[in-house]
C-alpha positions in Angstrom: -0.1 -0.3 -0.1 0.9 3.6 -0.7 2.1 5.9 2.3 -0.8 8.2 2.0 -3.1 5.1 2.0 -1.4 3.9 4.9 -1.8 7.5 6.8 -5.8 7.2 5.7 -6.2 4.1 7.4 -4.1 5.2 10.5 -6.6 8.5 10.9 -9.7 6.1 11.1 -8.8 5.2 14.6 -9.5 8.9 15.5 -13.0 8.6 13.9 -16.1 9.1 16.1 -19.8 8.4 15.4 -23.0 9.1 17.4 -23.4 6.3 20.3 -26.8 5.7 18.7 -25.7 5.2 15.0 -24.4 2.0 13.8 -22.1 3.9 11.3 -22.1 7.6 10.1 -22.1 8.3 6.4 -18.9 10.2 6.6 -16.9 7.0 8.3 -18.7 4.6 5.6 -17.3 6.7 3.2 -14.0 6.7 4.4 -13.9 3.0 4.7 -15.6 2.2 1.0 -12.8 4.6 -0.3 -9.9 3.1 1.1 -11.4 -0.4 0.6 -11.9 0.7 -3.1 -8.3 2.2 -3.6 -6.4 -0.8 -2.0 -8.6 -3.5 -3.1 -9.0 -4.7 0.5 -11.6 -5.1 2.8 -11.0 -2.8 5.9 -12.9 -2.4 8.7 -13.3 -1.1 12.3 -14.5 -1.9 15.6 -16.4 0.8 17.8 -17.1 0.9 21.5 -20.8 2.2 22.8 -19.5 5.6 23.1 -18.9 5.7 19.2 -15.2 5.6 19.4 -13.0 3.6 17.0 -11.0 0.8 19.2 -9.5 -1.2 16.2 -8.9 -0.7 12.6 -8.4 -3.9 10.3 -7.2 -4.5 6.8 -7.7 -7.8 5.4 -7.7 -9.3 2.3 -10.2 -8.7 -1.1 -11.9 -11.4 0.2 -11.8 -11.9 3.8 -10.9 -9.7 6.8 -9.4 -11.0 10.3 -10.9 -9.8 13.8 -8.0 -8.4 16.8 -7.4 -11.2 19.0 -9.0 -10.3 22.2 -7.4 -12.9 24.3 -9.3 -14.8 27.0 -11.0 -11.8 28.3 -14.2 -13.1 29.7 -17.4 -11.4 28.9 -20.4 -11.5 31.1 -23.2 -14.2 30.1 -25.7 -11.4 30.4 -23.8 -8.9 28.2 -22.0 -9.0 24.3 -18.7 -7.6 24.2 -19.5 -4.0 23.8 -18.2 -3.9 20.3 -19.7 -3.4 17.1 -17.8 -4.6 13.7 -18.2 -2.6 10.5 -16.2 -3.6 7.6 -16.4 -3.6 3.8 -17.3 -6.2 0.9 -15.7 -5.7 -2.5 -18.0 -8.3 -4.5 -21.4 -7.1 -3.6 -21.7 -9.8 -0.9 -24.0 -9.5 1.9 -23.2 -10.8 5.4 -21.5 -14.2 5.0 -21.2 -17.1 7.1 -17.8 -16.2 8.4 -19.2 -12.9 9.4 -22.2 -14.5 11.5 -19.8 -16.7 13.2 -17.4 -13.7 14.0 -20.2 -12.0 15.5 -21.4 -15.1 17.5 -18.2 -16.4 18.5 -16.8 -12.7 19.4 -20.1 -11.8 20.8 -20.1 -8.9 19.3 -23.0 -6.2 19.2 -23.7 -6.1 15.8 -22.1 -7.2 12.7 -22.6 -4.8 9.5 -20.8 -4.8 6.1 -21.0 -2.2 3.8 -21.2 -3.1 0.1 -18.6 -1.2 -1.9 -19.8 0.3 -5.5 -17.5 -0.9 -8.1 -17.6 1.8 -10.4 -17.6 4.9 -7.8 -16.0 3.3 -5.0 -18.8 4.7 -2.9 -20.7 3.2 -0.2 -23.9 1.0 -1.1 -26.3 -1.0 1.1 -25.2 -1.6 4.5 -26.3 -5.1 5.8 -26.4 -5.9 9.5 -27.2 -8.4 11.9 -27.3 -9.2 15.9 -27.7 -12.2 17.7 -30.9 -13.5 19.0 -31.4 -13.9 23.1 -33.1 -17.5 23.7 -34.0 -20.0 26.4 -33.5 -23.6 26.2 -37.4 -23.8 25.6 -37.2 -21.8 23.1 -34.4 -23.2 21.5 -36.0 -26.5 21.1 -38.8 -25.3 18.8 -36.6 -23.0 17.0 -33.6 -25.7 16.2 -34.2 -25.1 12.6 -34.2 -21.4 12.3 -30.8 -19.1 12.5 -29.7 -17.6 15.9 -29.9 -14.1 14.1 -31.8 -11.3 13.1 -31.2 -9.3 10.1 -31.8 -5.3 9.9 -33.6 -4.1 6.8 -30.3 -2.8 4.4 -30.1 0.7 3.8 -27.6 2.8 2.5 -25.4 4.8 5.1 -27.7 8.0 5.2 -30.6 6.0 5.9 -29.4 4.2 8.9 -32.3 5.1 11.4 -31.9 2.4 13.8 -31.1 3.4 17.4 -28.2 1.1 18.0 -28.0 1.9 21.7 -31.6 1.5 22.5 -31.6 -1.6 20.4 -28.7 -3.2 22.5 -29.7 -2.0 25.8 -33.0 -4.2 24.7 -31.3 -7.3 23.8 -29.3 -7.6 26.8 -32.0 -7.0 29.1 -33.8 -9.6 27.9 -30.5 -11.8 28.0 -30.2 -10.9 31.6 -33.9 -11.9 32.1 -33.5 -15.4 30.8 -30.5 -16.1 32.5 -32.1 -14.7 36.0 -35.5 -16.6 35.0 -33.5 -20.0 34.6 -31.2 -19.2 37.9 -34.6 -19.0 40.1 -35.8 -21.9 38.4 -32.8 -24.1 38.6 -31.3 -23.0 41.8 -27.9 -21.6 40.7 -26.8 -25.1 39.4 -24.0 -25.5 36.7 -25.6 -25.6 33.4 -24.1 -27.9 30.6 -24.1 -28.7 27.3 -23.3 -32.6 26.5 -21.4 -33.3 23.6 -20.8 -37.0 21.9 -18.3 -37.1 18.5 -18.3 -41.3 17.2 -16.6 -42.5 14.1 -19.3 -45.2 14.9 -22.9 -46.0 14.5 -25.0 -42.8 15.4 -27.4 -44.5 17.3 -24.5 -46.2 19.9 -23.3 -42.3 20.6 -26.8 -41.2 21.4 -27.3 -44.0 23.6 -24.0 -43.2 25.4 -25.1 -39.5 25.5 -28.5 -40.9 27.3 -26.2 -42.6 29.8 -23.9 -39.3 30.3 -26.9 -37.3 30.6 -28.1 -39.1 33.3 -24.6 -38.7 35.0 -24.8 -34.8 34.6 -28.6 -34.9 36.4 -26.7 -37.1 39.3 -24.0 -34.3 39.5 -26.9 -32.2 40.1 -26.4 -29.8 36.8 -29.0 -28.6 34.2 -28.4 -30.0 31.0 -29.4 -27.5 28.5 -28.9 -29.3 25.4 -27.2 -32.6 24.0 -25.1 -32.2 20.6 -23.8 -35.6 18.6 -21.4 -35.3 15.6 -20.2 -38.6 13.4 -17.0 -38.0 11.8 -14.8 -40.4 9.9 -11.9 -39.4 12.2 -12.2 -37.6 15.6 -9.9 -34.0 15.3 -6.8 -34.8 17.2 -6.8 -31.2 18.4 -10.7 -30.1 19.2 -12.1 -33.3 18.9 -15.2 -31.8 16.9 -14.7 -30.5 13.2 -14.7 -26.7 13.1 -18.2 -26.1 11.7 -19.6 -28.5 14.9 -17.1 -26.6 17.5 -18.8 -23.2 16.1 -22.4 -24.2 16.1 -21.6 -25.9 19.8 -19.7 -22.4 20.9 -23.0 -20.2 19.7 -25.4 -22.9 21.4 -23.6 -22.2 24.6 -23.4 -18.5 24.3 -27.1 -17.9 23.5 -28.1 -20.6 26.3 -26.1 -18.8 28.5 -24.1 -22.5 29.4 -21.5 -22.7 32.3 -20.1 -25.8 31.2 -19.2 -28.4 28.3 -19.2 -32.0 29.1 -17.5 -34.4 26.3 -18.7 -38.2 26.1 -15.0 -39.3 26.1 -11.5 -39.0 27.6 -9.9 -35.9 26.6 -6.2 -35.2 26.2 -4.8 -32.9 27.9 -4.1 -31.2 24.6 -7.6 -31.4 23.4 -8.8 -29.8 27.1 -6.6 -26.7 25.9 -7.1 -26.2 22.4 -11.3 -26.7 23.3 -10.6 -24.1 26.4 -8.8 -21.3 24.0 -11.6 -21.9 21.8 -14.6 -20.9 24.2 -14.5 -18.9 27.9 -16.3 -21.7 29.4 -15.0 -24.9 31.4 -14.2 -27.9 29.3 -14.3 -31.6 31.0 -14.4 -35.0 29.8 -16.7 -38.3 31.0 -13.7 -39.5 33.5 -13.6 -35.9 34.9 -17.6 -36.1 35.7 -17.4 -39.1 37.1 -15.2 -38.1 39.2 -17.0 -35.3 40.1 -20.0 -37.6 41.2 -17.8 -39.6 43.2 -16.6 -36.4 45.3 -20.2 -35.1 45.6 -21.1 -39.0 47.1 -17.9 -40.0 49.5 -19.4 -39.9 53.1 -16.5 -42.0 54.7 -13.0 -41.1 55.2 -12.1 -43.8 53.0 -14.2 -42.8 50.7 -13.0 -39.3 50.3 -9.6 -40.3 50.5 -9.7 -42.8 47.6 -11.7 -39.9 45.6 -9.3 -37.5 45.9 -6.3 -40.0 44.8 -8.2 -40.8 42.0 -9.0 -37.4 41.1 -5.2 -36.3 41.8 -3.9 -39.2 39.5 -6.3 -37.7 36.8 -4.8 -34.4 37.5 -1.4 -34.7 37.2 -1.2 -35.1 33.6 -3.2 -32.3 32.9 -1.1 -29.6 35.0 0.0 -27.5 32.5 1.7 -24.0 31.8 -1.4 -21.8 31.3 -1.7 -18.7 28.9 -3.1 -16.6 32.3 -1.0 -18.7 35.0 1.7 -17.9 36.8 3.3 -21.7 35.7 6.1 -19.9 33.9 7.3 -17.8 36.3 10.2 -18.9 38.7 9.2 -19.3 42.5 10.7 -16.7 44.1 11.6 -15.3 47.9 13.4 -16.9 50.6 14.4 -20.3 49.9 13.3 -19.6 46.1 16.1 -18.0 44.6 18.8 -19.4 42.2 17.7 -21.8 39.2 14.7 -22.8 41.6 11.9 -24.9 39.7 8.8 -23.2 37.9 5.4 -23.3 39.6 4.1 -25.6 37.2 6.9 -28.0 38.6 6.3 -26.8 42.2 2.8 -28.0 41.8 3.5 -31.3 39.8 5.9 -32.3 42.9 3.2 -31.2 45.7 0.6 -33.5 43.6 3.1 -36.4 43.5 4.0 -35.9 47.0 0.5 -35.8 47.6 -0.2 -39.1 45.9 2.5 -41.2 47.5 1.0 -40.2 50.9 -2.6 -41.2 50.0 -1.3 -44.7 48.2 0.1 -45.5 51.7 -2.8 -44.3 53.5 -5.4 -46.5 51.2 -2.7 -49.5 51.5 -3.3 -49.4 55.5 -6.8 -49.0 54.9 -6.5 -52.5 52.5 -4.3 -54.6 55.3 -7.1 -53.2 58.1 -9.8 -54.5 55.7 -7.8 -57.9 55.1 -7.8 -58.0 58.7 -11.9 -57.7 59.2 -12.1 -60.5 56.3 -10.1 -62.6 58.0 -12.1 -62.6 61.2 -15.5 -63.0 59.2 -14.1 -66.0 57.1 -13.0 -67.8 60.3 -16.5 -67.9 61.4 -17.5 -69.6 58.1 -20.3 -67.6 57.2 -20.7 -67.6 53.8 -20.3 -64.2 52.1 -22.7 -62.8 48.9 -21.9 -59.7 47.2 -24.4 -57.6 45.0 -22.5 -56.1 42.2 -24.1 -54.5 39.0 -24.2 -51.3 36.8 -24.6 -47.9 38.7 -28.4 -47.3 39.9 -29.7 -51.0 38.9 -31.3 -51.1 42.8 -28.5 -53.2 44.6 -28.9 -50.9 47.9 -33.2 -51.1 47.1 -32.8 -54.9 47.3 -30.1 -54.9 50.3 -32.8 -52.8 52.0 -35.6 -55.1 51.0 -33.6 -58.6 52.1 -32.6 -57.6 55.3 -34.8 -54.7 56.4 -32.0 -52.0 56.5 -32.3 -48.6 55.7 -29.0 -48.2 53.8 -29.5 -44.8 51.7 -30.8 -45.5 48.2 -32.0 -42.9 45.3 -32.9 -43.5 41.8 -29.2 -41.6 40.8 -25.8 -42.9 39.9 -23.4 -43.6 42.2 -25.5 -43.4 45.3 -23.0 -46.0 47.1 -19.5 -45.8 47.4 -18.8 -47.6 50.5 -19.6 -51.3 50.7 -22.3 -52.2 53.7 -22.5 -55.6 54.7 -25.5 -57.1 56.7 -26.7 -60.4 57.9 -29.2 -62.4 56.2 -30.9 -65.6 57.1 -31.8 -67.9 54.5 -35.2 -69.8 54.1 -33.0 -73.4 54.6 -32.0 -71.6 58.2 -28.4 -70.6 57.1 -27.1 -67.2 57.8 -25.3 -65.3 55.3 -23.2 -61.8 55.0 -25.0 -59.9 51.8 -22.4 -56.8 50.8 -23.7 -53.8 48.5 -20.6 -52.5 46.5 -20.2 -49.6 44.4 -21.4 -49.7 41.0 -20.1 -50.1 37.8 -20.0 -48.0 34.4 -19.0 -48.2 31.1 -15.4 -46.6 30.5 -15.0 -46.3 34.6 -11.9 -44.2 34.9 -8.7 -46.3 35.4 -7.7 -44.0 38.3 -11.2 -44.7 39.8 -10.7 -48.2 39.6 -7.1 -48.2 40.6 -8.1 -46.0 43.9 -11.0 -48.2 44.5 -9.4 -51.5 44.5 -8.9 -51.6 48.1 -12.5 -51.6 48.3 -13.4 -53.6 45.7 -11.2 -56.4 47.1 -13.9 -57.0 49.4 -15.5 -58.6 46.8 -12.7 -61.3 46.3 -13.6 -63.1 49.3 -16.9 -63.9 48.2 -18.9 -67.2 47.7 -21.2 -65.9 45.3 -21.6 -63.0 43.0 -25.6 -61.7 42.7 -25.1 -59.8 39.5 -28.0 -57.2 39.7 -29.6 -55.8 36.4 -31.8 -52.9 35.3 -34.5 -54.8 33.5 -36.1 -51.7 32.6 -32.8 -50.1 31.1 -32.7 -50.5 27.2 -29.2 -51.2 27.4 -29.4 -53.8 30.0 -27.4 -56.1 27.9 -24.3 -53.6 27.0 -24.4 -53.1 30.6 -24.0 -56.4 31.7 -21.1 -56.4 29.1 -19.4 -53.7 31.4 -19.6 -55.4 34.4 -18.1 -58.3 33.2 -15.5 -56.7 31.7 -14.6 -54.8 35.1 -14.7 -57.7 37.0 -12.2 -59.4 34.4 -9.9 -56.7 35.0 -10.3 -57.5 39.2 -9.8 -61.0 38.3 -13.3 -61.6 40.0 -15.0 -63.4 37.1 -13.8 -66.8 38.4 -16.3 -66.6 41.4 -19.8 -68.0 41.0 -22.4 -65.8 40.2 -25.7 -65.4 38.8 -28.1 -62.7 37.3 -30.9 -61.3 39.3 -33.2 -59.1 36.9 -34.6 -56.2 39.0 -37.0 -54.0 38.0 -39.1 -56.6 36.3 -42.4 -55.1 37.3 -41.6 -52.4 35.0 -41.5 -54.5 31.7 -44.3 -56.7 30.4 -44.5 -60.4 30.4 -43.3 -61.1 27.0 -40.3 -58.6 27.2 -39.4 -60.2 30.5 -39.5 -63.4 28.8 -37.4 -62.5 25.7 -34.9 -60.9 28.1 -34.3 -64.4 30.3 -34.1 -66.2 27.0 -31.5 -63.9 25.7 -29.3 -64.3 28.9 -30.2 -67.8 28.8 -28.7 -68.4 25.0 -25.9 -65.5 25.1 -24.8 -66.0 28.6 -26.0 -69.4 29.2 -27.2 -68.2 32.7 -30.2 -68.7 33.9 -32.0 -65.7 35.7 -34.4 -64.8 38.4 -36.4 -61.8 38.1 -37.6 -59.6 41.1 -38.7 -56.2 42.0 -36.7 -55.1 45.0 -39.6 -52.9 46.1 -41.8 -55.7 46.4 -41.0 -57.9 48.6 -43.3 -61.0 47.5 -41.1 -61.1 44.5 -37.8 -61.7 46.5 -38.6 -65.7 47.6 -37.0 -67.0 44.0 -34.2 -65.1 44.7 -33.6 -66.5 48.3 -34.0 -70.0 46.8 -32.0 -69.6 44.2 -28.9 -68.4 46.7 -29.6 -71.0 49.2 -29.7 -73.7 46.2 -26.2 -72.7 45.1 -24.7 -72.7 48.5 -26.3 -75.9 49.4 -24.3 -77.4 46.2 -21.3 -76.3 47.5 -21.0 -73.0 45.1 -20.6 -74.9 42.0 -20.1 -72.5 39.0 -23.7 -71.4 37.4 -22.6 -68.4 35.5 
């Protein structure tokens, strides 16, 4: 560009427009003339006082927005800047313009069409985002999240910009406050699933993730599934889907995005850079639920150990953190170590300390188990997928009051109760922590001491939720985890719980499938109906009286 053109561009930063104007005719003419002369798109970002804060020069086809860094924008507000830039090919607002409008939370996006012959401004096209609620989004999913203003030449732009943006922000604030009042300030999340396989399987998995999210006391605003030939190594989702996700998150006022997969540290960083929102994955959500549910000292210790093991490889040097600065002060001078290294060392030390404590608990449990075994009382353990009804079944069998709720991972600490069978034989029955598909390895390792309670069992009663459409897949998941824990040699049989929720035909079909696929006979019960439990007790007594021959 020529020196005089550069000077004219630089002078744009000193221009002002009336606060209520989208753009003044004078500024529109200057932008158009410079754009025509340089054959480049030229634009400005104007604040709400009418001052130009940024000047941008692009190519003939595009223009690049400035990097705003990680500056957060309140969920009830837009960024406080409107973009006005030129188009040289009589284009209206492009998809890139609308994406920038949404992702940067701009007040308004306006493009000035430049007349090819004269270089003067022609029509001005403008659009802004529409505030919405989760309820509205359900019915408007096929509509655009933007409102387009009527195109006019600069001299005829009569929309009161300040009045319009204040009205939009007031509506956004009302929507969010209404949601807060209704949902008691719980985290508002969007769930995301990405698959290279069958879409139906991804949707089933996402439905389970929704159950997990609800168990974590969050509000699920939306669910998004994408099928791809290959998972993006950087952002998991494709670019277009990621932009759609961020736009929906912004419009709905989401606080959190949860991915139905385990994300690598690099993927978490890339996704976090694309949005102000917190991004977590499925294992982290499960860990959070465990942290909420843990009641005993032992349970809390094991959850903390699992969380620290998960956190350690994800401690990274953050853009806005102090991780890159050397630890200073007395005792921290000289070469020292970075704060990141210090944090990692502290986490490793804490992990080592907790592992020793968990090992001590393991030895204590072993001593208690030896004492129980010496009394020759058979031990039966209830195992199964989370929320299959194990605690409710224990309560009904033993007239106990173990806490039970229709949520995932309510039971973390194993509970033992005595039970007398109809054959006048006394047994000990254990309630155990529920399993789930893709249970984080850190949790399996941390809870090994607790799960070893199962290893001395004489019989495993595998409780299955008959009402779940994924009951067969859940059985597979439980079998896989039992195999990892070397517990698959213990005799076990299946109890189909919640049988009252199935019709007779469906129940018989499930039992036939289990018989043919698993080679296992099953007992159908309803844990909330004591009269249905007699066949279960008879089956347990039959197995014990047969010297615990393998039946499964």
